Biopython code that builds the backbone (N, CA, C, O; Angstrom):
import numpy as np
from Bio.PDB.StructureBuilder import StructureBuilder

atoms = [
    (1, "MET", "N", (37.216, -28.415, 18.797)),
    (1, "MET", "CA", (35.930, -28.586, 18.151)),
    (1, "MET", "C", (35.429, -29.993, 18.434)),
    (1, "MET", "O", (36.165, -30.968, 18.279)),
    (2, "THR", "N", (34.187, -30.090, 18.845)),
    (2, "THR", "CA", (33.583, -31.391, 19.082)),
    (2, "THR", "C", (33.098, -31.981, 17.760)),
    (2, "THR", "O", (33.019, -31.293, 16.743)),
    (3, "LYS", "N", (32.780, -33.258, 17.801)),
    (3, "LYS", "CA", (32.260, -33.896, 16.593)),
    (3, "LYS", "C", (30.945, -33.241, 16.180)),
    (3, "LYS", "O", (30.714, -33.018, 14.992)),
    (4, "GLN", "N", (30.083, -32.930, 17.141)),
    (4, "GLN", "CA", (28.807, -32.302, 16.801)),
    (4, "GLN", "C", (29.030, -30.927, 16.174)),
    (4, "GLN", "O", (28.323, -30.554, 15.238)),
    (5, "GLU", "N", (30.000, -30.173, 16.676)),
    (5, "GLU", "CA", (30.324, -28.871, 16.072)),
    (5, "GLU", "C", (30.848, -29.060, 14.652)),
    (5, "GLU", "O", (30.535, -28.268, 13.763)),
    (6, "ALA", "N", (31.647, -30.108, 14.436)),
    (6, "ALA", "CA", (32.154, -30.395, 13.090)),
    (6, "ALA", "C", (30.997, -30.728, 12.150)),
    (6, "ALA", "O", (30.968, -30.269, 11.008)),
    (7, "ILE", "N", (30.059, -31.515, 12.625)),
    (7, "ILE", "CA", (28.887, -31.858, 11.804)),
    (7, "ILE", "C", (28.126, -30.591, 11.443)),
    (7, "ILE", "O", (27.670, -30.450, 10.308)),
    (8, "GLU", "N", (27.982, -29.673, 12.383)),
    (8, "GLU", "CA", (27.293, -28.406, 12.112)),
    (8, "GLU", "C", (28.050, -27.586, 11.063)),
    (8, "GLU", "O", (27.427, -26.936, 10.223)),
    (9, "GLU", "N", (29.385, -27.611, 11.102)),
    (9, "GLU", "CA", (30.181, -26.910, 10.089)),
    (9, "GLU", "C", (29.988, -27.542, 8.713)),
    (9, "GLU", "O", (29.923, -26.837, 7.707)),
    (10, "VAL", "N", (29.896, -28.866, 8.670)),
    (10, "VAL", "CA", (29.645, -29.544, 7.389)),
    (10, "VAL", "C", (28.278, -29.132, 6.851)),
    (10, "VAL", "O", (28.128, -28.891, 5.653)),
    (11, "LYS", "N", (27.295, -29.051, 7.721)),
    (11, "LYS", "CA", (25.960, -28.611, 7.294)),
    (11, "LYS", "C", (26.000, -27.184, 6.753)),
    (11, "LYS", "O", (25.346, -26.880, 5.755)),
    (12, "LYS", "N", (26.766, -26.307, 7.408)),
    (12, "LYS", "CA", (26.919, -24.931, 6.914)),
    (12, "LYS", "C", (27.598, -24.934, 5.551)),
    (12, "LYS", "O", (27.209, -24.188, 4.652)),
    (13, "LEU", "N", (28.610, -25.774, 5.405)),
    (13, "LEU", "CA", (29.346, -25.878, 4.146)),
    (13, "LEU", "C", (28.406, -26.247, 3.009)),
    (13, "LEU", "O", (28.362, -25.548, 1.997)),
    (14, "VAL", "N", (27.654, -27.332, 3.157)),
    (14, "VAL", "CA", (26.820, -27.803, 2.055)),
    (14, "VAL", "C", (25.654, -26.854, 1.774)),
    (14, "VAL", "O", (25.116, -26.857, 0.667)),
    (15, "ALA", "N", (25.260, -26.051, 2.747)),
    (15, "ALA", "CA", (24.165, -25.097, 2.550)),
    (15, "ALA", "C", (24.634, -23.774, 1.947)),
    (15, "ALA", "O", (23.817, -22.981, 1.477)),
    (16, "ALA", "N", (25.938, -23.535, 1.960)),
    (16, "ALA", "CA", (26.476, -22.255, 1.491)),
    (16, "ALA", "C", (26.332, -22.120, -0.023)),
    (16, "ALA", "O", (26.710, -23.029, -0.762)),
    (17, "PRO", "N", (25.791, -21.000, -0.487)),
    (17, "PRO", "CA", (25.674, -20.780, -1.937)),
    (17, "PRO", "C", (27.030, -20.767, -2.638)),
    (17, "PRO", "O", (27.114, -21.046, -3.834)),
    (18, "SER", "N", (28.078, -20.447, -1.908)),
    (18, "SER", "CA", (29.417, -20.369, -2.491)),
    (18, "SER", "C", (30.142, -21.713, -2.511)),
    (18, "SER", "O", (31.287, -21.784, -2.958)),
    (19, "CYS", "N", (29.507, -22.765, -2.043)),
    (19, "CYS", "CA", (30.140, -24.096, -2.003)),
    (19, "CYS", "C", (30.149, -24.699, -3.401)),
    (19, "CYS", "O", (29.121, -24.734, -4.077)),
    (20, "CYS", "N", (31.309, -25.170, -3.829)),
    (20, "CYS", "CA", (31.410, -25.797, -5.146)),
    (20, "CYS", "C", (30.728, -27.171, -5.116)),
    (20, "CYS", "O", (30.572, -27.762, -4.047)),
    (21, "PRO", "N", (30.330, -27.668, -6.267)),
    (21, "PRO", "CA", (29.615, -28.954, -6.314)),
    (21, "PRO", "C", (30.403, -30.120, -5.717)),
    (21, "PRO", "O", (29.820, -30.998, -5.081)),
    (22, "GLU", "N", (31.712, -30.137, -5.915)),
    (22, "GLU", "CA", (32.526, -31.248, -5.403)),
    (22, "GLU", "C", (32.570, -31.257, -3.873)),
    (22, "GLU", "O", (32.455, -32.313, -3.252)),
    (23, "ALA", "N", (32.736, -30.079, -3.272)),
    (23, "ALA", "CA", (32.758, -30.001, -1.808)),
    (23, "ALA", "C", (31.381, -30.302, -1.236)),
    (23, "ALA", "O", (31.261, -30.945, -0.193)),
    (24, "LYS", "N", (30.348, -29.840, -1.918)),
    (24, "LYS", "CA", (28.982, -30.123, -1.466)),
    (24, "LYS", "C", (28.733, -31.627, -1.470)),
    (24, "LYS", "O", (28.189, -32.170, -0.508)),
    (25, "ALA", "N", (29.124, -32.297, -2.541)),
    (25, "ALA", "CA", (28.939, -33.748, -2.633)),
    (25, "ALA", "C", (29.728, -34.476, -1.542)),
    (25, "ALA", "O", (29.219, -35.416, -0.932)),
    (26, "ALA", "N", (30.958, -34.046, -1.298)),
    (26, "ALA", "CA", (31.777, -34.680, -0.267)),
    (26, "ALA", "C", (31.177, -34.442, 1.117)),
    (26, "ALA", "O", (31.185, -35.336, 1.963)),
    (27, "GLY", "N", (30.663, -33.244, 1.344)),
    (27, "GLY", "CA", (30.027, -32.945, 2.620)),
    (27, "GLY", "C", (28.765, -33.760, 2.827)),
    (27, "GLY", "O", (28.534, -34.291, 3.913)),
    (28, "GLU", "N", (27.944, -33.859, 1.784)),
    (28, "GLU", "CA", (26.720, -34.664, 1.884)),
    (28, "GLU", "C", (27.048, -36.137, 2.111)),
    (28, "GLU", "O", (26.365, -36.817, 2.877)),
    (29, "ALA", "N", (28.093, -36.629, 1.444)),
    (29, "ALA", "CA", (28.500, -38.025, 1.630)),
    (29, "ALA", "C", (28.968, -38.254, 3.065)),
    (29, "ALA", "O", (28.672, -39.290, 3.660)),
    (30, "TYR", "N", (29.697, -37.288, 3.617)),
    (30, "TYR", "CA", (30.136, -37.417, 5.010)),
    (30, "TYR", "C", (28.926, -37.463, 5.948)),
    (30, "TYR", "O", (28.860, -38.317, 6.832)),
    (31, "LEU", "N", (27.982, -36.558, 5.759)),
    (31, "LEU", "CA", (26.811, -36.519, 6.641)),
    (31, "LEU", "C", (26.031, -37.835, 6.592)),
    (31, "LEU", "O", (25.516, -38.292, 7.612)),
    (32, "LYS", "N", (25.947, -38.435, 5.418)),
    (32, "LYS", "CA", (25.266, -39.727, 5.281)),
    (32, "LYS", "C", (26.051, -40.851, 5.953)),
    (32, "LYS", "O", (25.465, -41.834, 6.407)),
    (33, "ALA", "N", (27.371, -40.707, 6.016)),
    (33, "ALA", "CA", (28.222, -41.766, 6.544)),
    (33, "ALA", "C", (28.414, -41.694, 8.064)),
    (33, "ALA", "O", (28.907, -42.651, 8.662)),
    (34, "VAL", "N", (28.039, -40.595, 8.689)),
    (34, "VAL", "CA", (28.230, -40.459, 10.136)),
    (34, "VAL", "C", (27.570, -41.635, 10.849)),
    (34, "VAL", "O", (26.403, -41.952, 10.619)),
    (35, "GLY", "N", (28.348, -42.270, 11.719)),
    (35, "GLY", "CA", (27.844, -43.401, 12.498)),
    (35, "GLY", "C", (27.915, -44.738, 11.789)),
    (35, "GLY", "O", (27.447, -45.748, 12.315)),
    (36, "THR", "N", (28.508, -44.756, 10.577)),
    (36, "THR", "CA", (28.641, -46.008, 9.830)),
    (36, "THR", "C", (30.115, -46.387, 9.714)),
    (36, "THR", "O", (31.004, -45.635, 10.113)),
    (37, "ASP", "N", (30.345, -47.560, 9.164)),
    (37, "ASP", "CA", (31.723, -48.011, 8.943)),
    (37, "ASP", "C", (32.449, -47.145, 7.907)),
    (37, "ASP", "O", (33.679, -47.140, 7.858)),
    (38, "GLY", "N", (31.693, -46.413, 7.082)),
    (38, "GLY", "CA", (32.291, -45.574, 6.054)),
    (38, "GLY", "C", (32.602, -44.161, 6.500)),
    (38, "GLY", "O", (33.041, -43.343, 5.692)),
    (39, "GLU", "N", (32.383, -43.857, 7.769)),
    (39, "GLU", "CA", (32.569, -42.490, 8.249)),
    (39, "GLU", "C", (34.009, -41.994, 8.093)),
    (39, "GLU", "O", (34.222, -40.873, 7.631)),
    (40, "LYS", "N", (34.980, -42.793, 8.464)),
    (40, "LYS", "CA", (36.389, -42.363, 8.383)),
    (40, "LYS", "C", (36.778, -42.082, 6.936)),
    (40, "LYS", "O", (37.424, -41.070, 6.662)),
    (41, "ALA", "N", (36.405, -42.944, 6.017)),
    (41, "ALA", "CA", (36.732, -42.739, 4.601)),
    (41, "ALA", "C", (36.050, -41.489, 4.074)),
    (41, "ALA", "O", (36.647, -40.737, 3.304)),
    (42, "ALA", "N", (34.808, -41.257, 4.479)),
    (42, "ALA", "CA", (34.085, -40.066, 4.030)),
    (42, "ALA", "C", (34.707, -38.800, 4.615)),
    (42, "ALA", "O", (34.783, -37.773, 3.941)),
    (43, "ALA", "N", (35.151, -38.875, 5.865)),
    (43, "ALA", "CA", (35.826, -37.727, 6.485)),
    (43, "ALA", "C", (37.127, -37.425, 5.752)),
    (43, "ALA", "O", (37.433, -36.266, 5.471)),
    (44, "ASP", "N", (37.887, -38.464, 5.446)),
    (44, "ASP", "CA", (39.152, -38.271, 4.720)),
    (44, "ASP", "C", (38.904, -37.666, 3.340)),
    (44, "ASP", "O", (39.640, -36.781, 2.905)),
    (45, "ALA", "N", (37.870, -38.143, 2.657)),
    (45, "ALA", "CA", (37.547, -37.620, 1.322)),
    (45, "ALA", "C", (37.113, -36.155, 1.412)),
    (45, "ALA", "O", (37.482, -35.343, 0.563)),
    (46, "LEU", "N", (36.340, -35.823, 2.426)),
    (46, "LEU", "CA", (35.905, -34.441, 2.606)),
    (46, "LEU", "C", (37.100, -33.534, 2.880)),
    (46, "LEU", "O", (37.216, -32.464, 2.284)),
    (47, "LEU", "N", (37.979, -33.950, 3.769)),
    (47, "LEU", "CA", (39.156, -33.123, 4.074)),
    (47, "LEU", "C", (40.053, -32.951, 2.851)),
    (47, "LEU", "O", (40.613, -31.876, 2.636)),
    (48, "LYS", "N", (40.190, -34.001, 2.055)),
    (48, "LYS", "CA", (40.991, -33.903, 0.831)),
    (48, "LYS", "C", (40.372, -32.882, -0.117)),
    (48, "LYS", "O", (41.077, -32.053, -0.693)),
    (49, "GLU", "N", (39.055, -32.944, -0.276)),
    (49, "GLU", "CA", (38.365, -32.000, -1.152)),
    (49, "GLU", "C", (38.498, -30.578, -0.627)),
    (49, "GLU", "O", (38.747, -29.651, -1.399)),
    (50, "LEU", "N", (38.336, -30.401, 0.667)),
    (50, "LEU", "CA", (38.444, -29.056, 1.248)),
    (50, "LEU", "C", (39.846, -28.485, 1.071)),
    (50, "LEU", "O", (40.004, -27.288, 0.832)),
    (51, "ALA", "N", (40.859, -29.331, 1.187)),
    (51, "ALA", "CA", (42.233, -28.858, 0.999)),
    (51, "ALA", "C", (42.434, -28.308, -0.409)),
    (51, "ALA", "O", (43.247, -27.406, -0.615)),
    (52, "GLU", "N", (41.706, -28.842, -1.367)),
    (52, "GLU", "CA", (41.796, -28.376, -2.751)),
    (52, "GLU", "C", (40.948, -27.132, -2.999)),
    (52, "GLU", "O", (41.286, -26.310, -3.852)),
    (53, "ASP", "N", (39.850, -26.989, -2.261)),
    (53, "ASP", "CA", (38.860, -25.969, -2.589)),
    (53, "ASP", "C", (38.880, -24.709, -1.734)),
    (53, "ASP", "O", (38.586, -23.622, -2.230)),
    (54, "VAL", "N", (39.219, -24.841, -0.468)),
    (54, "VAL", "CA", (39.155, -23.681, 0.426)),
    (54, "VAL", "C", (40.235, -22.673, 0.026)),
    (54, "VAL", "O", (41.407, -23.017, -0.131)),
    (55, "THR", "N", (39.812, -21.440, -0.132)),
    (55, "THR", "CA", (40.691, -20.366, -0.581)),
    (55, "THR", "C", (41.255, -19.615, 0.616)),
    (55, "THR", "O", (40.538, -19.338, 1.578)),
    (56, "SER", "N", (42.522, -19.292, 0.555)),
    (56, "SER", "CA", (43.129, -18.502, 1.623)),
    (56, "SER", "C", (42.698, -17.044, 1.487)),
    (56, "SER", "O", (42.296, -16.600, 0.411)),
    (57, "VAL", "N", (42.787, -16.318, 2.577)),
    (57, "VAL", "CA", (42.433, -14.899, 2.538)),
    (57, "VAL", "C", (43.383, -14.152, 1.600)),
    (57, "VAL", "O", (42.967, -13.218, 0.915)),
    (58, "ASP", "N", (44.644, -14.554, 1.565)),
    (58, "ASP", "CA", (45.604, -13.896, 0.665)),
    (58, "ASP", "C", (45.239, -14.130, -0.801)),
    (58, "ASP", "O", (45.351, -13.219, -1.622)),
    (59, "ASP", "N", (44.805, -15.343, -1.129)),
    (59, "ASP", "CA", (44.396, -15.616, -2.506)),
    (59, "ASP", "C", (43.120, -14.845, -2.861)),
    (59, "ASP", "O", (42.958, -14.398, -3.996)),
    (60, "LEU", "N", (42.222, -14.692, -1.893)),
    (60, "LEU", "CA", (41.024, -13.892, -2.138)),
    (60, "LEU", "C", (41.396, -12.439, -2.405)),
    (60, "LEU", "O", (40.865, -11.818, -3.326)),
    (61, "ILE", "N", (42.292, -11.906, -1.615)),
    (61, "ILE", "CA", (42.724, -10.513, -1.810)),
    (61, "ILE", "C", (43.345, -10.352, -3.194)),
    (61, "ILE", "O", (43.059, -9.383, -3.898)),
    (62, "ALA", "N", (44.187, -11.293, -3.579)),
    (62, "ALA", "CA", (44.809, -11.232, -4.906)),
    (62, "ALA", "C", (43.748, -11.285, -6.008)),
    (62, "ALA", "O", (43.845, -10.571, -7.006)),
    (63, "LEU", "N", (42.740, -12.134, -5.821)),
    (63, "LEU", "CA", (41.669, -12.221, -6.818)),
    (63, "LEU", "C", (40.922, -10.904, -6.935)),
    (63, "LEU", "O", (40.635, -10.452, -8.044)),
    (64, "THR", "N", (40.605, -10.285, -5.815)),
    (64, "THR", "CA", (39.843, -9.035, -5.867)),
    (64, "THR", "C", (40.614, -7.915, -6.548)),
    (64, "THR", "O", (40.012, -6.968, -7.054)),
    (65, "LYS", "N", (41.917, -8.009, -6.567)),
    (65, "LYS", "CA", (42.763, -6.988, -7.199)),
    (65, "LYS", "C", (43.035, -7.271, -8.672)),
    (65, "LYS", "O", (43.600, -6.438, -9.381)),
    (66, "SER", "N", (42.628, -8.456, -9.124)),
    (66, "SER", "CA", (42.924, -8.861, -10.501)),
    (66, "SER", "C", (41.807, -8.457, -11.455)),
    (66, "SER", "O", (40.690, -8.149, -11.041)),
    (67, "GLU", "N", (42.135, -8.467, -12.723)),
    (67, "GLU", "CA", (41.143, -8.196, -13.768)),
    (67, "GLU", "C", (40.027, -9.242, -13.721)),
    (67, "GLU", "O", (38.850, -8.920, -13.888)),
    (68, "HIS", "N", (40.411, -10.487, -13.491)),
    (68, "HIS", "CA", (39.427, -11.567, -13.408)),
    (68, "HIS", "C", (38.473, -11.336, -12.226)),
    (68, "HIS", "O", (37.266, -11.545, -12.349)),
    (69, "GLY", "N", (39.015, -10.910, -11.096)),
    (69, "GLY", "CA", (38.187, -10.629, -9.930)),
    (69, "GLY", "C", (37.195, -9.509, -10.184)),
    (69, "GLY", "O", (36.048, -9.574, -9.741)),
    (70, "VAL", "N", (37.634, -8.484, -10.895)),
    (70, "VAL", "CA", (36.745, -7.369, -11.230)),
    (70, "VAL", "C", (35.632, -7.857, -12.164)),
    (70, "VAL", "O", (34.490, -7.410, -12.059)),
    (71, "LYS", "N", (35.970, -8.777, -13.079)),
    (71, "LYS", "CA", (34.942, -9.338, -13.962)),
    (71, "LYS", "C", (33.913, -10.141, -13.155)),
    (71, "LYS", "O", (32.717, -10.088, -13.444)),
    (72, "ILE", "N", (34.374, -10.869, -12.163)),
    (72, "ILE", "CA", (33.484, -11.706, -11.356)),
    (72, "ILE", "C", (32.592, -10.854, -10.451)),
    (72, "ILE", "O", (31.373, -11.026, -10.422)),
    (73, "PHE", "N", (33.215, -9.937, -9.718)),
    (73, "PHE", "CA", (32.514, -9.205, -8.663)),
    (73, "PHE", "C", (32.077, -7.803, -9.055)),
    (73, "PHE", "O", (31.308, -7.169, -8.333)),
    (74, "GLY", "N", (32.561, -7.311, -10.195)),
    (74, "GLY", "CA", (32.348, -5.914, -10.555)),
    (74, "GLY", "C", (33.362, -5.061, -9.802)),
    (74, "GLY", "O", (33.889, -5.483, -8.773)),
    (75, "ALA", "N", (33.635, -3.874, -10.307)),
    (75, "ALA", "CA", (34.671, -3.022, -9.698)),
    (75, "ALA", "C", (34.344, -2.696, -8.249)),
    (75, "ALA", "O", (35.196, -2.841, -7.372)),
    (76, "ASP", "N", (33.124, -2.258, -7.991)),
    (76, "ASP", "CA", (32.749, -1.897, -6.625)),
    (76, "ASP", "C", (32.701, -3.119, -5.718)),
    (76, "ASP", "O", (33.130, -3.063, -4.566)),
    (77, "GLY", "N", (32.180, -4.216, -6.238)),
    (77, "GLY", "CA", (32.128, -5.443, -5.451)),
    (77, "GLY", "C", (33.499, -5.969, -5.098)),
    (77, "GLY", "O", (33.726, -6.441, -3.984)),
    (78, "ALA", "N", (34.421, -5.887, -6.053)),
    (78, "ALA", "CA", (35.786, -6.348, -5.793)),
    (78, "ALA", "C", (36.447, -5.500, -4.713)),
    (78, "ALA", "O", (37.128, -6.026, -3.833)),
    (79, "LYS", "N", (36.245, -4.189, -4.783)),
    (79, "LYS", "CA", (36.827, -3.300, -3.767)),
    (79, "LYS", "C", (36.229, -3.573, -2.393)),
    (79, "LYS", "O", (36.948, -3.605, -1.394)),
    (80, "ALA", "N", (34.927, -3.768, -2.344)),
    (80, "ALA", "CA", (34.269, -4.051, -1.063)),
    (80, "ALA", "C", (34.731, -5.390, -0.496)),
    (80, "ALA", "O", (34.977, -5.506, 0.705)),
    (81, "LEU", "N", (34.849, -6.395, -1.351)),
    (81, "LEU", "CA", (35.302, -7.706, -0.907)),
    (81, "LEU", "C", (36.760, -7.661, -0.469)),
    (81, "LEU", "O", (37.146, -8.317, 0.498)),
    (82, "GLU", "N", (37.565, -6.887, -1.185)),
    (82, "GLU", "CA", (38.967, -6.728, -0.788)),
    (82, "GLU", "C", (39.045, -6.113, 0.609)),
    (82, "GLU", "O", (39.824, -6.569, 1.446)),
    (83, "ALA", "N", (38.250, -5.095, 0.858)),
    (83, "ALA", "CA", (38.256, -4.444, 2.181)),
    (83, "ALA", "C", (37.829, -5.425, 3.264)),
    (83, "ALA", "O", (38.414, -5.457, 4.347)),
    (84, "GLN", "N", (36.809, -6.222, 2.970)),
    (84, "GLN", "CA", (36.335, -7.216, 3.937)),
    (84, "GLN", "C", (37.422, -8.259, 4.203)),
    (84, "GLN", "O", (37.640, -8.657, 5.347)),
    (85, "ALA", "N", (38.095, -8.693, 3.153)),
    (85, "ALA", "CA", (39.161, -9.683, 3.300)),
    (85, "ALA", "C", (40.354, -9.114, 4.053)),
    (85, "ALA", "O", (40.942, -9.797, 4.892)),
    (86, "GLU", "N", (40.714, -7.876, 3.762)),
    (86, "GLU", "CA", (41.821, -7.232, 4.482)),
    (86, "GLU", "C", (41.498, -7.110, 5.973)),
    (86, "GLU", "O", (42.365, -7.327, 6.820)),
    (87, "LYS", "N", (40.259, -6.765, 6.285)),
    (87, "LYS", "CA", (39.834, -6.661, 7.685)),
    (87, "LYS", "C", (39.912, -8.027, 8.371)),
    (87, "LYS", "O", (40.380, -8.135, 9.504)),
    (88, "ALA", "N", (39.449, -9.063, 7.676)),
    (88, "ALA", "CA", (39.513, -10.415, 8.228)),
    (88, "ALA", "C", (40.960, -10.851, 8.452)),
    (88, "ALA", "O", (41.282, -11.461, 9.472)),
    (89, "LYS", "N", (41.821, -10.536, 7.498)),
    (89, "LYS", "CA", (43.238, -10.899, 7.631)),
    (89, "LYS", "C", (43.870, -10.175, 8.812)),
    (89, "LYS", "O", (44.637, -10.772, 9.567)),
    (90, "ALA", "N", (43.558, -8.907, 8.976)),
    (90, "ALA", "CA", (44.104, -8.131, 10.093)),
    (90, "ALA", "C", (43.664, -8.698, 11.441)),
    (90, "ALA", "O", (44.372, -8.569, 12.440)),
    (91, "ALA", "N", (42.490, -9.325, 11.457)),
    (91, "ALA", "CA", (41.967, -9.927, 12.689)),
    (91, "ALA", "C", (42.468, -11.360, 12.875)),
    (91, "ALA", "O", (42.058, -12.045, 13.812)),
    (92, "GLY", "N", (43.354, -11.813, 11.985)),
    (92, "GLY", "CA", (43.926, -13.146, 12.118)),
    (92, "GLY", "C", (43.270, -14.200, 11.257)),
    (92, "GLY", "O", (43.602, -15.380, 11.369)),
    (93, "GLY", "N", (42.337, -13.798, 10.390)),
    (93, "GLY", "CA", (41.666, -14.757, 9.521)),
    (93, "GLY", "C", (42.608, -15.353, 8.499)),
    (93, "GLY", "O", (43.479, -14.664, 7.968)),
    (94, "LYS", "N", (42.433, -16.642, 8.221)),
    (94, "LYS", "CA", (43.286, -17.346, 7.266)),
    (94, "LYS", "C", (42.579, -17.664, 5.966)),
    (94, "LYS", "O", (43.221, -17.930, 4.950)),
    (95, "TYR", "N", (41.241, -17.637, 5.999)),
    (95, "TYR", "CA", (40.478, -18.140, 4.873)),
    (95, "TYR", "C", (39.606, -17.060, 4.248)),
    (95, "TYR", "O", (39.291, -16.041, 4.863)),
    (96, "CYS", "N", (39.229, -17.324, 3.002)),
    (96, "CYS", "CA", (38.263, -16.507, 2.280)),
    (96, "CYS", "C", (37.079, -16.241, 3.198)),
    (96, "CYS", "O", (36.764, -17.053, 4.068)),
    (97, "VAL", "N", (36.430, -15.112, 3.003)),
    (97, "VAL", "CA", (35.349, -14.702, 3.897)),
    (97, "VAL", "C", (33.985, -15.281, 3.517)),
    (97, "VAL", "O", (33.009, -15.024, 4.222)),
    (98, "CYS", "N", (33.882, -16.042, 2.444)),
    (98, "CYS", "CA", (32.592, -16.623, 2.057)),
    (98, "CYS", "C", (32.211, -17.723, 3.049)),
    (98, "CYS", "O", (33.080, -18.303, 3.700)),
    (99, "PRO", "N", (30.920, -18.007, 3.162)),
    (99, "PRO", "CA", (30.469, -19.023, 4.120)),
    (99, "PRO", "C", (31.064, -20.417, 3.887)),
    (99, "PRO", "O", (31.356, -21.129, 4.847)),
    (100, "ALA", "N", (31.242, -20.806, 2.639)),
    (100, "ALA", "CA", (31.790, -22.133, 2.357)),
    (100, "ALA", "C", (33.240, -22.241, 2.831)),
    (100, "ALA", "O", (33.615, -23.226, 3.466)),
    (101, "CYS", "N", (34.043, -21.241, 2.527)),
    (101, "CYS", "CA", (35.449, -21.287, 2.944)),
    (101, "CYS", "C", (35.594, -21.134, 4.458)),
    (101, "CYS", "O", (36.506, -21.710, 5.051)),
    (102, "GLN", "N", (34.709, -20.368, 5.086)),
    (102, "GLN", "CA", (34.758, -20.241, 6.537)),
    (102, "GLN", "C", (34.468, -21.580, 7.205)),
    (102, "GLN", "O", (35.179, -21.978, 8.127)),
    (103, "ALA", "N", (33.438, -22.272, 6.753)),
    (103, "ALA", "CA", (33.110, -23.585, 7.314)),
    (103, "ALA", "C", (34.190, -24.604, 6.963)),
    (103, "ALA", "O", (34.626, -25.375, 7.818)),
    (104, "GLY", "N", (34.616, -24.603, 5.703)),
    (104, "GLY", "CA", (35.661, -25.534, 5.280)),
    (104, "GLY", "C", (36.973, -25.303, 6.014)),
    (104, "GLY", "O", (37.663, -26.254, 6.381)),
    (105, "GLY", "N", (37.312, -24.043, 6.225)),
    (105, "GLY", "CA", (38.538, -23.728, 6.965)),
    (105, "GLY", "C", (38.469, -24.205, 8.405)),
    (105, "GLY", "O", (39.455, -24.706, 8.945)),
    (106, "ALA", "N", (37.310, -24.052, 9.027)),
    (106, "ALA", "CA", (37.145, -24.530, 10.405)),
    (106, "ALA", "C", (37.363, -26.048, 10.475)),
    (106, "ALA", "O", (37.958, -26.559, 11.423)),
    (107, "LEU", "N", (36.875, -26.748, 9.465)),
    (107, "LEU", "CA", (37.064, -28.209, 9.415)),
    (107, "LEU", "C", (38.523, -28.568, 9.156)),
    (107, "LEU", "O", (39.051, -29.501, 9.761)),
    (108, "LEU", "N", (39.173, -27.835, 8.261)),
    (108, "LEU", "CA", (40.596, -28.101, 7.993)),
    (108, "LEU", "C", (41.455, -27.845, 9.228)),
    (108, "LEU", "O", (42.466, -28.515, 9.439)),
    (109, "ASP", "N", (41.049, -26.877, 10.036)),
    (109, "ASP", "CA", (41.791, -26.563, 11.255)),
    (109, "ASP", "C", (41.543, -27.595, 12.365)),
    (109, "ASP", "O", (42.295, -27.651, 13.338)),
    (110, "ASN", "N", (40.507, -28.397, 12.219)),
    (110, "ASN", "CA", (40.135, -29.382, 13.246)),
    (110, "ASN", "C", (39.810, -30.732, 12.606)),
    (110, "ASN", "O", (38.702, -31.242, 12.777)),
    (111, "PRO", "N", (40.753, -31.314, 11.879)),
    (111, "PRO", "CA", (40.446, -32.532, 11.115)),
    (111, "PRO", "C", (40.042, -33.711, 11.985)),
    (111, "PRO", "O", (39.254, -34.548, 11.544)),
    (112, "GLY", "N", (40.547, -33.803, 13.185)),
    (112, "GLY", "CA", (40.228, -34.925, 14.055)),
    (112, "GLY", "C", (38.802, -34.925, 14.554)),
    (112, "GLY", "O", (38.318, -35.944, 15.045)),
    (113, "ALA", "N", (38.123, -33.807, 14.438)),
    (113, "ALA", "CA", (36.748, -33.736, 14.938)),
    (113, "ALA", "C", (35.751, -34.440, 14.027)),
    (113, "ALA", "O", (34.633, -34.734, 14.450)),
    (114, "LEU", "N", (36.131, -34.710, 12.803)),
    (114, "LEU", "CA", (35.200, -35.339, 11.852)),
    (114, "LEU", "C", (35.026, -36.840, 12.066)),
    (114, "LEU", "O", (33.959, -37.386, 11.783)),
    (115, "ALA", "N", (36.042, -37.494, 12.552)),
    (115, "ALA", "CA", (35.958, -38.959, 12.654)),
    (115, "ALA", "C", (35.764, -39.424, 14.084)),
    (115, "ALA", "O", (35.675, -40.625, 14.336)),
]
sb = StructureBuilder()
sb.init_structure("model")
sb.init_model(0)
sb.init_chain("A")
sb.init_seg("    ")
for serial, (resi, resn, name, xyz) in enumerate(atoms, 1):
    if name == "N":
        sb.init_residue(resn, " ", resi, " ")
    sb.init_atom(name, np.array(xyz, "f"), 0.0, 1.0, " ", f" {name:<3s}", serial, name[0])
structure = sb.get_structure()
């Protein structure tokens, strides 16, 4: 992944409706810091936040099967999301299928591209 591709992933992350406020703030701080002396620190902070926030596909599957997941997504939504996650896992996916986790996972897989 090139640095420009990493920047595009950060932009996708902060634009994703599923992005938590902490990851959004870290992503926005990184984008503001690109090309400055604070870029490395902002990249490190973003990666630290993503490590805490990005959900694995296995954890997503477990959530969709739980009572809490059914409350969040509804019974039909949980089943549909479980099927989508199972399909992603079968294709080698490691992360939750939401846009925020997909972008965050791409960044976690390519940490050197941020700095």
